[in-house]
C-alpha positions in Angstrom: 41.3 109.0 14.1 44.0 107.8 16.4 44.1 104.5 14.6 44.4 106.3 11.2 47.4 108.4 12.6 49.0 105.2 13.8 48.7 103.6 10.3 50.2 106.7 8.6 53.2 106.7 11.0 53.9 103.1 10.2 53.8 103.8 6.5 56.4 106.7 6.9 59.0 104.3 8.3 61.8 103.5 5.9 63.1 100.0 5.3 66.2 100.5 7.3 64.1 102.0 10.2 61.8 99.1 10.2 64.7 96.6 10.0 66.2 98.3 13.2 63.0 98.0 15.2 62.6 94.3 14.2 66.2 93.5 15.2 65.9 95.3 18.5 62.6 93.5 19.1 64.3 90.1 18.5 67.2 90.9 20.7 64.8 91.6 23.6 62.3 88.9 22.8 62.3 86.1 25.4 59.7 83.6 24.1 58.7 80.6 26.4 59.2 77.2 24.9 56.0 76.0 23.4 55.1 72.5 24.3 52.1 70.5 22.9 52.0 68.1 25.8 48.9 70.0 27.1 46.9 69.0 24.0 45.5 65.5 24.2 46.2 63.5 21.0 43.1 61.9 19.7 43.3 58.2 18.7 42.2 56.6 15.5 39.4 54.9 17.4 38.2 58.2 18.6 38.2 59.6 15.1 36.2 56.7 13.9 33.7 57.3 16.6 33.3 60.9 15.6 32.8 59.8 12.0 30.2 57.3 12.9 28.3 59.9 14.9 28.0 62.0 11.5 27.2 59.0 9.4 24.1 58.4 11.7 24.0 54.7 11.3 25.4 54.3 7.9 28.2 51.6 7.7 31.7 53.2 8.2 33.5 50.5 6.2 31.3 50.9 3.1 31.0 54.6 3.1 34.5 55.7 4.0 36.7 53.3 2.0 37.0 53.5 -1.8 37.9 50.5 -4.1 39.8 51.1 -7.3 40.1 49.1 -10.5 43.7 48.3 -9.4 42.5 46.3 -6.4 43.7 49.2 -4.1 41.4 50.5 -1.4 41.7 54.2 -0.6 41.6 54.6 3.2 39.6 57.5 4.5 42.6 58.9 6.4 46.3 58.3 6.4 48.4 59.0 9.3 52.0 59.0 10.4 52.4 56.8 13.5 48.8 55.7 14.5 45.9 53.9 13.0 45.8 51.0 10.4 47.2 53.2 7.7 50.3 54.6 9.6 53.2 55.4 7.2 56.1 56.2 9.4 58.0 53.1 8.2 57.6 53.7 4.6 58.4 57.5 4.3 61.5 58.0 2.1 63.6 59.7 4.7 66.9 58.5 3.2 66.0 58.8 -0.5 66.7 61.7 -2.6 65.5 62.6 -6.2 67.8 61.7 -9.1 69.5 58.7 -7.3 68.8 55.4 -5.6 65.7 53.9 -7.0 64.5 57.2 -8.5 61.1 57.0 -6.8 61.4 60.7 -6.0 62.3 61.9 -9.4 64.6 61.2 -12.4 66.8 64.3 -11.7 68.3 65.8 -8.6 66.9 69.2 -9.0 63.5 68.3 -10.3 62.1 71.0 -12.7 64.3 73.8 -11.2 66.7 73.9 -14.1 64.9 72.0 -16.7 61.1 72.1 -16.8 59.1 69.2 -18.2 59.0 69.4 -22.0 55.9 70.9 -23.6 55.5 68.4 -26.3 52.2 69.3 -28.3 51.6 66.8 -31.1 51.5 68.3 -34.6 49.2 66.1 -36.8 48.4 68.1 -40.0 48.3 65.8 -43.0 50.5 67.7 -45.4 54.2 68.0 -44.6 54.2 71.8 -45.3 51.2 72.5 -43.0 52.7 70.3 -40.3 56.0 72.2 -40.6 54.2 75.5 -40.1 52.3 74.0 -37.2 55.6 72.9 -35.6 57.0 76.4 -35.8 53.9 77.9 -34.5 53.8 75.6 -31.5 57.3 76.6 -30.5 56.6 80.2 -31.1 53.7 80.0 -28.6 55.4 78.3 -25.8 56.0 74.5 -26.8 59.5 73.3 -26.1 59.6 70.0 -28.1 59.0 69.3 -31.8 56.4 66.5 -31.5 55.6 65.0 -34.9 52.7 62.6 -35.2 52.8 60.5 -38.3 49.8 58.8 -39.9 49.0 55.1 -39.7 50.3 54.4 -43.1 53.6 56.0 -42.6 54.0 54.2 -39.3 53.3 50.9 -41.1 55.8 51.7 -44.0 53.0 52.2 -46.6 53.4 54.8 -49.4 50.8 57.5 -49.7 49.8 56.0 -53.1 48.7 52.7 -51.4 47.5 54.3 -48.1 43.8 53.7 -47.2 43.3 57.0 -45.4 46.5 59.1 -45.5 46.6 61.8 -42.7 44.3 59.8 -40.4 46.0 60.7 -37.3 49.1 62.7 -38.5 51.3 63.8 -41.1 52.0 61.6 -44.3 55.7 60.9 -45.1 56.6 58.8 -48.1 59.9 59.9 -49.5 62.9 62.3 -48.8 61.2 65.4 -50.2 58.3 65.0 -47.7 60.8 64.9 -44.8 62.7 67.9 -46.2 59.5 69.9 -46.3 58.6 68.8 -42.8 61.8 69.7 -41.2 62.5 73.0 -43.2 63.7 75.7 -40.9 63.4 73.7 -37.7 66.2 74.2 -35.2 66.9 70.5 -34.6 70.2 71.3 -32.8 68.6 73.2 -29.9 65.0 71.9 -29.7 64.4 68.2 -28.9 62.5 66.2 -31.5 59.9 63.5 -30.8 58.3 61.0 -33.2 56.8 57.6 -32.6 57.7 55.6 -35.6 55.5 52.6 -35.2 57.0 49.1 -36.1 60.5 50.2 -36.9 62.6 53.5 -36.3 64.7 52.6 -39.2 62.8 54.5 -41.9 62.0 57.7 -40.1 65.5 57.8 -38.5 67.1 57.4 -42.0 64.8 60.0 -43.6 65.6 62.5 -40.8 69.4 61.8 -41.0 69.4 62.0 -44.8 67.5 65.4 -44.7 69.8 66.9 -42.1 72.9 65.7 -44.0 71.6 67.3 -47.1 71.0 70.5 -45.3 74.5 70.4 -43.9 73.3 70.1 -40.2 75.1 68.3 -37.5 73.3 65.1 -36.8 75.3 64.4 -33.6 73.5 67.4 -31.9 69.9 66.1 -32.5 68.3 65.1 -29.3 64.9 63.4 -28.4 63.3 60.2 -29.6 62.5 58.6 -33.1 61.3 55.4 -31.5 59.7 52.2 -32.4 57.5 49.8 -30.5 56.8 46.7 -32.7 55.0 44.6 -30.0 52.6 47.3 -29.4 51.8 47.4 -33.1 51.5 43.6 -33.1 48.9 43.9 -30.3 47.1 46.7 -32.2 47.0 45.0 -35.6 47.0 41.3 -34.6 49.9 40.7 -36.9 52.9 42.6 -38.4 53.9 43.3 -42.1 57.5 42.4 -41.3 59.0 39.5 -39.4 59.5 40.4 -35.8 63.0 39.1 -35.9 63.8 41.5 -38.7 62.4 44.3 -36.8 64.5 43.5 -33.8 67.5 43.5 -36.1 66.6 47.0 -37.4 66.0 48.0 -33.7 69.7 46.9 -32.8 71.1 48.6 -35.9 69.3 51.8 -35.0 70.8 51.7 -31.5 74.3 51.1 -33.0 74.0 54.0 -35.3 72.6 56.6 -33.0 75.1 55.7 -30.2 77.8 56.4 -32.7 76.3 59.3 -34.8 73.5 60.8 -32.5 74.1 59.7 -29.0 71.3 62.2 -27.7 68.6 60.3 -29.7 66.6 57.5 -28.5 65.1 54.8 -30.8 62.9 52.7 -28.6 59.7 54.3 -27.7 57.7 51.8 -25.4 54.2 53.2 -25.2 51.3 52.2 -23.0 48.5 53.5 -25.3 47.5 50.0 -26.5 46.8 49.0 -22.9 45.4 52.1 -21.4 43.0 52.6 -24.4 41.9 49.1 -24.1 40.6 49.8 -20.5 43.6 48.5 -18.5 44.0 49.7 -14.9 47.2 51.5 -13.9 48.9 48.3 -12.7 48.3 46.4 -15.9 49.3 49.5 -17.9 52.7 49.8 -16.3 53.4 46.1 -15.9 52.7 45.0 -19.4 54.6 48.0 -20.8 57.6 47.1 -18.8 57.2 43.4 -20.0 57.5 44.7 -23.5 60.6 46.7 -22.7 62.2 43.7 -21.0 61.7 41.7 -24.2 63.4 44.4 -26.2 66.4 44.4 -23.7 66.9 40.6 -24.0 66.6 40.7 -27.8 69.1 43.6 -28.0 71.5 41.8 -25.7 71.3 38.7 -28.1 72.4 41.0 -30.8 75.3 42.3 -28.9 74.1 45.5 -27.5 75.3 46.2 -24.0 73.0 47.4 -21.2 74.2 50.9 -21.1 73.4 51.5 -24.7 70.1 49.9 -24.4 69.2 52.1 -21.4 70.2 55.2 -23.2 68.0 54.2 -26.2 64.8 53.6 -24.2 62.0 56.0 -23.6 58.6 55.2 -22.1 55.2 56.8 -22.6 52.3 56.4 -20.2 48.8 57.7 -20.4 47.4 59.5 -17.4 43.9 58.4 -16.3 41.1 60.0 -14.3 42.0 58.8 -10.7 44.2 61.6 -9.6 46.2 60.0 -6.7 46.5 56.7 -8.4 48.1 58.4 -11.5 50.7 60.2 -9.2 51.6 56.9 -7.4 51.7 55.1 -10.8 54.5 57.3 -12.0 56.5 57.3 -8.9 56.1 53.5 -8.5 57.1 53.0 -12.2 60.5 54.6 -11.7 61.1 52.5 -8.7 60.1 49.3 -10.4 62.1 50.0 -13.5 65.1 50.9 -11.5 65.0 47.5 -9.8 64.5 45.7 -13.2 67.5 47.6 -14.7 69.6 46.7 -11.5 68.7 43.0 -12.2 70.2 43.4 -15.7 73.4 44.8 -14.2 72.8 48.3 -15.1 74.8 51.2 -13.4 72.8 53.7 -11.2 72.7 56.3 -13.9 71.2 53.8 -16.4 68.4 52.6 -14.0 66.4 55.8 -14.4 63.5 55.8 -16.9 62.7 58.7 -19.1 58.9 59.2 -19.1 56.7 61.0 -21.6 53.0 61.1 -20.9 49.7 62.2 -22.4 46.0 62.1 -21.3 44.4 58.9 -21.8 41.9 59.0 -24.7 39.8 56.4 -22.9 38.6 59.1 -20.6 37.6 61.5 -23.2 34.0 62.1 -24.4 32.3 63.3 -27.6 29.3 65.0 -25.8 29.6 68.0 -23.5 33.1 68.0 -25.1 34.3 71.1 -23.1 34.4 68.9 -20.1 37.5 67.2 -21.6 39.4 70.4 -20.8 38.8 69.8 -17.2 39.7 66.1 -17.4 42.9 67.0 -19.1 43.8 69.6 -16.5 43.7 67.2 -13.7 45.5 64.6 -15.8 48.5 66.9 -16.6 48.6 68.0 -13.0 48.9 64.4 -11.7 51.6 63.8 -14.4 53.6 66.8 -13.3 53.3 66.0 -9.6 54.3 62.4 -10.5 57.5 63.7 -12.2 57.2 63.3 -16.1 59.9 64.4 -18.2 57.7 65.6 -21.1 53.9 65.8 -21.7 51.6 66.3 -24.6 48.2 67.7 -23.8 45.6 66.7 -26.4 43.1 69.4 -27.6 39.9 68.9 -26.0 38.1 68.2 -29.2 40.5 65.3 -30.2 37.7 62.8 -30.0 35.8 64.5 -32.9 38.5 66.1 -35.0 42.1 67.4 -35.3 42.7 70.3 -33.1 42.2 74.0 -34.3 43.9 77.2 -33.1 41.6 77.6 -30.1 41.7 74.0 -28.8 45.5 73.8 -29.4 46.0 77.1 -27.5 44.0 75.9 -24.6 45.9 72.6 -24.4 49.3 74.3 -24.6 48.4 77.0 -22.1 47.7 74.6 -19.4 51.4 73.7 -19.4 52.4 77.3 -19.3 50.1 78.2 -16.4 51.3 75.2 -14.4 54.9 76.2 -15.1 54.6 80.1 -14.7 51.5 80.8 -12.7 51.1 77.9 -10.3 54.7 77.4 -9.4 55.0 73.8 -10.3 58.6 74.2 -11.2 59.6 75.0 -7.7 58.9 71.9 -5.6 61.1 68.8 -6.1 59.0 65.7 -5.6 56.0 67.6 -4.5 54.3 64.4 -3.4 57.2 63.2 -1.2 56.3 62.7 2.3 52.5 62.8 1.8 51.1 60.0 4.0 48.5 59.0 1.5 50.6 59.1 -1.8 53.5 57.5 -0.1 51.2 54.5 1.0 49.7 54.4 -2.5 53.1 54.5 -4.2 54.3 51.5 -2.1 51.1 49.5 -2.9 51.2 50.4 -6.6 54.8 49.3 -6.8 54.1 46.0 -5.2 51.2 45.3 -7.4 53.2 46.4 -10.7 56.0 44.1 -9.7 53.5 41.2 -9.0 51.8 41.6 -12.4 55.1 41.9 -14.1 56.3 38.7 -12.4 53.2 37.0 -13.6 54.2 37.9 -17.3 57.6 36.6 -16.5 56.3 33.3 -15.2 54.4 32.8 -18.5 57.6 33.1 -20.5 57.6 36.8 -21.3 55.2 39.0 -23.1 54.9 37.3 -26.5 54.1 34.0 -24.8 51.7 35.6 -22.5 50.0 37.4 -25.5 49.8 34.0 -27.3 48.0 32.7 -24.2 45.8 35.8 -24.3 46.5 36.5 -20.7 47.0 40.3 -20.9 44.1 40.6 -23.3 41.7 38.8 -20.9 42.9 40.6 -17.8 42.3 44.0 -19.6 38.9 42.8 -21.0 37.8 42.1 -17.3 38.7 45.6 -16.3 36.9 47.0 -19.3 33.8 45.2 -18.5 34.0 46.5 -14.8 34.4 50.0 -16.0 31.4 49.7 -18.5 29.2 48.3 -15.8 30.2 50.8 -13.1 29.3 53.6 -15.6 26.0 51.8 -16.5 25.0 51.7 -12.9 26.2 55.2 -12.3 28.8 53.9 -9.7 31.2 56.0 -11.9 30.1 59.4 -13.3 31.0 60.8 -16.7 29.7 64.4 -16.5 27.8 65.4 -19.6 27.3 61.8 -20.6 25.8 59.5 -18.1 25.1 62.3 -15.6 24.0 65.9 -16.2 23.7 65.6 -20.1 23.4 68.9 -21.9 20.2 68.6 -24.0 20.8 71.8 -25.8 24.3 70.9 -27.1 25.1 71.0 -30.8 27.9 68.6 -31.7 31.1 70.2 -33.0 31.7 70.1 -36.7 34.1 67.3 -37.3 35.6 69.2 -40.4 36.3 65.9 -42.2 39.3 66.3 -44.6 39.0 65.8 -48.3 41.0 62.4 -48.3 41.0 61.8 -52.0 42.2 65.3 -52.7 44.9 65.1 -50.1 46.0 61.8 -51.4 46.1 62.9 -54.9 48.2 66.0 -54.0 50.6 64.0 -51.9 50.9 61.2 -54.5 51.6 63.9 -57.2 54.2 65.4 -55.1 56.0 62.1 -54.7 55.8 61.3 -58.5 57.2 64.7 -59.3 60.0 64.3 -56.9 61.1 60.8 -58.4 60.4 61.7 -62.1 64.1 62.4 -62.7 65.7 59.9 -60.4 68.1 57.4 -61.7 66.2 54.2 -61.6 69.2 52.0 -62.0 71.1 53.7 -59.2 68.0 53.4 -57.0 67.7 49.7 -57.7 71.4 49.3 -56.8 71.0 51.0 -53.4 67.9 49.0 -52.6 69.7 45.8 -53.4 72.6 46.8 -51.1 70.1 47.5 -48.3 68.4 44.1 -48.8 71.7 42.3 -48.7 73.1 44.2 -45.7 73.6 42.6 -42.3 75.5 45.7 -41.0 75.5 49.4 -41.4 71.8 49.2 -42.2 70.9 52.8 -41.4 73.6 54.1 -43.5 72.3 52.0 -46.5 68.8 53.1 -45.8 70.0 56.7 -45.9 71.7 56.0 -49.2 68.5 54.5 -50.5 66.2 57.4 -49.5 68.8 59.8 -50.9 68.5 57.9 -54.2 64.8 58.5 -54.3 63.3 55.3 -52.5 60.0 55.4 -50.7 59.2 54.0 -47.2 57.4 51.1 -48.7 60.5 50.2 -51.0 62.8 50.3 -48.0 60.5 48.3 -45.9 60.1 45.5 -48.6 63.8 45.6 -49.2 64.3 44.5 -45.6 61.4 42.0 -45.6 59.4 40.8 -48.5 56.8 38.8 -46.6 54.6 39.4 -43.5 55.4 38.0 -40.1 53.8 34.6 -39.1 53.2 35.7 -35.5 49.5 36.5 -34.7 47.9 37.5 -31.4 44.5 38.5 -30.3 44.1 42.2 -30.7 43.3 44.7 -28.0 40.8 47.2 -29.3 40.8 50.8 -28.4 37.8 52.0 -26.4 36.4 55.0 -24.6 34.5 54.6 -21.4 31.4 56.5 -22.7 31.2 55.1 -26.1 28.0 53.1 -25.4 26.2 56.0 -24.0 27.2 58.1 -27.0 25.8 55.4 -29.2 22.4 55.7 -27.5 22.3 59.4 -28.3 23.4 58.9 -31.9 20.5 56.4 -32.2 18.1 59.0 -30.9 19.5 61.6 -33.2 19.1 59.2 -36.1 15.5 58.7 -35.2 14.8 62.4 -34.9 16.5 62.9 -38.3 14.3 60.0 -39.9 10.9 61.0 -38.4 11.2 64.6 -37.3 10.1 63.6 -33.8 11.8 62.9 -30.5 10.8 60.4 -27.9 8.5 62.3 -25.7 8.4 61.5 -21.9 5.8 63.1 -19.7 6.5 62.9 -15.9 3.4 62.6 -13.8 4.6 64.5 -10.7 2.1 64.0 -8.0 1.7 66.1 -4.9 3.9 69.1 -3.6 7.3 69.7 -5.0 9.3 68.4 -1.9 7.5 65.0 -2.3 8.4 64.3 -5.9 11.5 66.5 -6.7 14.2 64.0 -5.9 12.6 61.2 -8.0 11.7 63.7 -10.7 15.2 64.9 -11.0 16.6 61.4 -11.0 14.1 60.2 -13.8 14.7 63.3 -15.8 18.4 62.8 -15.7 18.0 59.2 -16.4 15.9 59.7 -19.5 18.1 62.7 -20.8 21.1 60.4 -21.1 19.4 59.0 -24.1 18.5 62.5 -25.4 14.8 62.0 -24.8 12.6 65.0 -24.5 11.3 65.0 -21.0 8.3 67.2 -20.1 8.6 68.9 -16.7 6.1 70.2 -14.3 5.7 71.2 -10.7 3.3 68.4 -9.8 -0.4 67.8 -9.9 -2.4 68.3 -6.6 -5.5 70.3 -7.5 -7.9 67.3 -7.6 -6.1 64.7 -5.3 -9.2 64.2 -2.9 -11.8 63.8 -5.8 -12.9 60.5 -7.1 -11.3 59.6 -10.4 -8.5 62.1 -9.9 -5.1 61.9 -11.7 -3.8 60.5 -8.4 -6.3 57.7 -8.4 -5.5 56.9 -12.1 -1.7 56.5 -11.1 -2.2 54.3 -8.1 -1.8 51.1 -10.3 1.5 52.5 -11.7 2.7 53.4 -8.3 2.0 49.9 -7.1 4.6 48.7 -9.5 7.3 51.0 -8.1 9.0 48.0 -6.3 9.3 46.2 -9.6 10.6 49.2 -11.4 13.1 49.8 -8.7 14.4 46.3 -9.0 14.6 46.7 -12.6 16.6 49.9 -12.3 18.9 48.2 -9.9 19.7 45.1 -12.0 19.5 46.2 -15.5 22.4 48.3 -16.8 21.5 51.8 -17.6 22.6 51.6 -21.2 20.8 48.4 -21.8 17.7 49.8 -20.4 17.8 53.0 -22.4 18.4 50.9 -25.6 15.3 49.0 -24.9 13.3 52.2 -24.3 14.7 53.8 -27.6 13.8 50.8 -29.6 10.3 50.5 -28.1 9.5 54.2 -28.4 10.9 54.5 -31.9 8.8 51.6 -33.2 5.8 53.2 -31.6 6.4 56.7 -33.0 6.9 55.3 -36.5 3.3 53.8 -36.4 1.9 57.3 -35.5 
C-alpha cells in the first residue's frame, strides 16, 4: 500500500515540479570519477582460449573463420587495438560523408534531407497500363518513375518485328507510345529512370519530343535515361550497331542533355551482366568500373570534358546475399571510383558516384518463393546501410512472372518501413566506425582496385573480353557457387534445404503475346497512317547524314512519325563486327529446380511419384538425425519419403528386419563416401533417372 501511495504521488507531480527536483538534485550531486582501471582487460589470446574450451577439441581456425567468394576471410572477432584484426589505424577518424573519397557517403547529410529514391520498376507491356502503374506506384509511396522497357525496345526493334514484345517491360515503337506512357506524369518534380540498352539516343529523343509536344519544360527533367552498350555486347555476344557509332551517340546525348536537360544522366553503367553470371562482389564492381572507364576515354576522344562526363554517369549494382560484404562493397566502390576520377583530373564534386541498386536475381528461387521476400529484405537493408542513392526492390515472384498488386505492395513497403518505422533516415553512414565493416571495406577496396588494375593491364575491358578473362574468372566463381550448393556448404532455404513438399507453384500468368503484338502493331500503323511519308523520309535522311545535333534530328524524325527501328538503321545500316564470348545469366538454385521439374514431369506422365521407404531401426534417438538428413536430402528432388518411428519389436529374433538390413548397413562407409564426393544435384539426377525407369516398367 505504501508503494502504491508513492507511485500515485509521483504521478501527481507537474512537469515543472519534476524539472525543479531534477535540477536541485544535479546541483547537489557529487559523483565520484569512474575509472575502469580496476577491470582487467582480457587479451585476444585469453579470448581464443575461452573459445577453444567451448569448441571441445574442434579446430578453432576451421570453425571460427569464414571464407567468402571474394577471397576475403571473415575473422571471428574484430577489435580496436588488440588482436590480429585490430582496426585502430584504419578507422575513418578524419573523413566525413559527402567529401574526400566519399567512402562514408555521397552526401554530407546522408538521408536526413533526401531519402534514397524508391524506384519500383514498372514493367507492364502496354504503354497505357504501364502509365497507370507508374501513377499507382507514386500514389502508394514510390518516389521515382522507373520505366522498364522490353528487350526489343532496348535493341531498337519495332514491335512488328519483335520476337516477344513485353518480355521484361513496356513496348515502345513510336512517338504515340511514349505519349501514352508519359501522359499525366509530373516529370518536372519526380525523377525519371529508364535503362535504354545499347543507346540512350532513341529513348531520350522520344521523351524530349513528347515533353515538347505537351509544352513541358525539358530542362527540369531529372534522373537517368541511360545506355550501356558494352554490357549489351557481353549479353548478346555482338551488337546490331557499330560500337563506334554508339559511342558517337553517347557523346551527342551528353552534349544535348548538358545544354537542354542538365539534371538528366545518359550513361547507366549496370552490373547485372556480371552479377547474374555468378560474379563475386569484387568482380562485379571492378568490371563495371572498367566499362565506365572505357566510356570516359571514348567520350574524352570526342571532346567531352571530365565534368560533363561525371555528371552524365550513373551506376547500378546488384545486392547479393552476404550482408556485410554488400555493405563493404558499396562503401569501397565509392572510394575506388573517387580515386579513379581523381586520376582523370576531376574536381572533388565530380568524384562521387551516383549509385542505384536492386536485389540480385541470381539469389532468387522459384520454389518456396515466399522466402524471396526475406532475401530481398536483407539485401535492401545492406544497400541502405551502404549508402545507395536509389533502390528498386523486385517483387518476390519476379522469377516466375511479372508482379501483381500484392507482390508489388510488399516490395514497395519494405522501403517505407525502413524509412518511416525503422529510422534508417536518421544515421549518417551507419556502418562508420564498425570495426568489422571498416576492415572489410578496406579489404574490398584493395581487391576491387587490384582486379580493376588487372583489366587495365590487359588493355581495357574490350581487350580483356576478347581474351575472355572476365568471362573465365566469373565462370570459376559460378562453378564454386554451384559446388557449394551441391555439397550443402551453402544453403538455399526451401530448395536444397528444408524443401516444402506441399507447395503449389505460382501461376505464371503467361501473357497472350500474339494478341499484345497485334494490338501494339495496329496502334503503330494507325498512328502512322496519315503521316507525310516524304517528310518522314527527309527527316531520316537528315539524321543519317548528321555529324552534330543528332539528338535534335532524332527528335524531328520521331515527330515526323519514325519508329525506333528506322532511327536506328538511319544511324547504322549494318551490325558491328565486334564479337565476344557471352556471359549467361544464371540463378544459383537453377539446377535443383530442374530436378524438381523432372520429378513433376514424371508424376504427370505416370501418375506416380518416386517412393522412398526409410528403414529406421531401433529407438528414435538412435536414428532420428540420420533419418532427418536422409528425408531432407531426398525431398530436395521432390521424392515421396515414407517416415516412421523405427522398427524394434523383433530385433532379437532370428531373421528379423534388423538382420535383413545388416548387409545394407555394412555398405554405410561406401555410401558416406559417395555422399561426400558426389555433388547432391548429380546424385539426385542419377536417382531420379533410375527410379523413373523402374517405375515405368511397373
